[in-house]
N, C-alpha and C positions, 0 to 999 in steps of 0.2 A: 568825593564821588566822581568818577570819570563821566564827563558829559558825552552823551551820544545824541545824534540828530533826533529831534523831537518826532519827526515823521516815522522814523523806524521804531522808536519807543512806543508810539501810539499804535502802530501796526502790530507790534508784538503783544502789547497789552490786550488789544482786541482779539488777537489769535488765541492767546492763552485763556481769556475769560469768556469769549463768545458774546460779549456785551454788544448791544446795538449802539449806533452813533448817539442816540438819545440818552442811553444809560451812561455812556462815557462822558457826555456833556454834563450830565447831572453830577458826576463825580467831581467836576471842576467848577460847577455852578456857572456855566457859560452856555451859550446856544450852540447848536450843531454847526452853524456856519463858522464860528471861531475854531471849533475842533477840526473842521475840514481844512481851514487855513493852516493850522499848525501841522496837520498831517501832510500837507503839500509843501511844507518847508518854510512857511512864514514864521517869524520870530515870536517866541512866547515871553511873557514877563517872567522874572526870576522866581517869584513865588509859585506860579503854575508849573514852571519847569522842575522845580524842586519837588513839588507834589507829584508830578508825573514820574520822576525817577524813583521816589519812595514807593509809590503805588506799584511800579513795575518790580521793584526789589521784593516787596511783600508777596506779590502774586507769584514770582519766580520761586520764592522760598516755600510757599504753601501749595505749589503745583501738584495736582493729583494725577496728572498724566493725560487728561482730556479736558477740552474746553467745556463740555457739557457738565462734567463733574465739578470743575472749578466754579462754573456759573451757578450751579445748584447750591454749592457750599456757601457762596457769597450772597445769594438772593433768598434762600429759604429761611423762614423765621426760626429762631432758636427757642429753647424752652422758656426763656424769660420774655419772649415776644420781640426781642431786638433782631435786627438784620445786620449782618456784617458789612453789607454794602454801605449802610448809613454810617458805620464806624469809619470805613475807608474815606467816604466823602468828608467826614469831619476831621480827618487827619489822625485818627487813633490807630496808627499802624501797629504798635505793640499790642494793643488790645485784640486786634484781629489775629495776629500771630499766636498770642497766648491762648486764644479760643480754639484755633484749628490745628496749631502745631505745624511742623515741617512736613512737606509732602515728598514726592518722588524727585523733585527738583530738576532732574534731567529728562523726565518723561520716558515713554516707552522706547526701548532700543530695538532696532531692526535685527532680524535673525542673522547670524554669521553665515557668510557665503561659503559654499562648499569649495574644495580645492578644484574640482572639475569645472565649476561655474567660473571660478577665478581664472583658470587657464584659458577658457574660451574667450574671455574679455581682454586678454593681453593683446596690445596692438602689435601689428606685424613689424618685423625688423626693417629698417630703411633699405638694407641690401635687397630684400625681396621686392620692394616697391620701385626700385630704380628702373627696372626693365618693364614696368607695367605699361599696358597700352592706354593711351589717352582717348577717351570717348569724346565725340563731338557733342556739344550741347544742342545745337540746331543742325538738322540735316542740310547739306549744301545742295539745294535744288537749283539754284541759279536764278530763281524768280522771286519777286516780292509779292506778298499778298496785299491787296488793297483793303483798307478798312471799310466796313459797311457803315452807312449813315444810320444813325439812330435818332428818332424824334422823341421829344418829350411828350408825355400824354397830354392831349388837349391842344398841342401846338399845331399850327397850320402852315 
């Protein structure tokens, strides 16, 4: 399994599922603070890192195209009263996949751009830009503006 930075994986898991920080922390049986540390780049222990990568693989495979649909799929009770979220927290990845099956995996695709829109977005050739006029960022008035003194509220 190729290792990817934990922060990026947590961000993608959160984006795909729409889970809150509390819900993600419950998946790992840790507090939110630990999860925030991991998301900001702190090291994870190997068992949590493996759990994260497996969770992400399952969610990618069952992706329904929107976070709200994925969230509902994982949090709504099934006919037998079980919740897929609890199966994920317990590490029953295959049980979740066998229950929901594969989804759209790649999510919704943007519409193809028309030829006219593509032609408008083509950058200008360097030959056209060589003779371009250079605009000055600041007008050269020759005088400097003095800064105004600002007092903090309540200061004398």
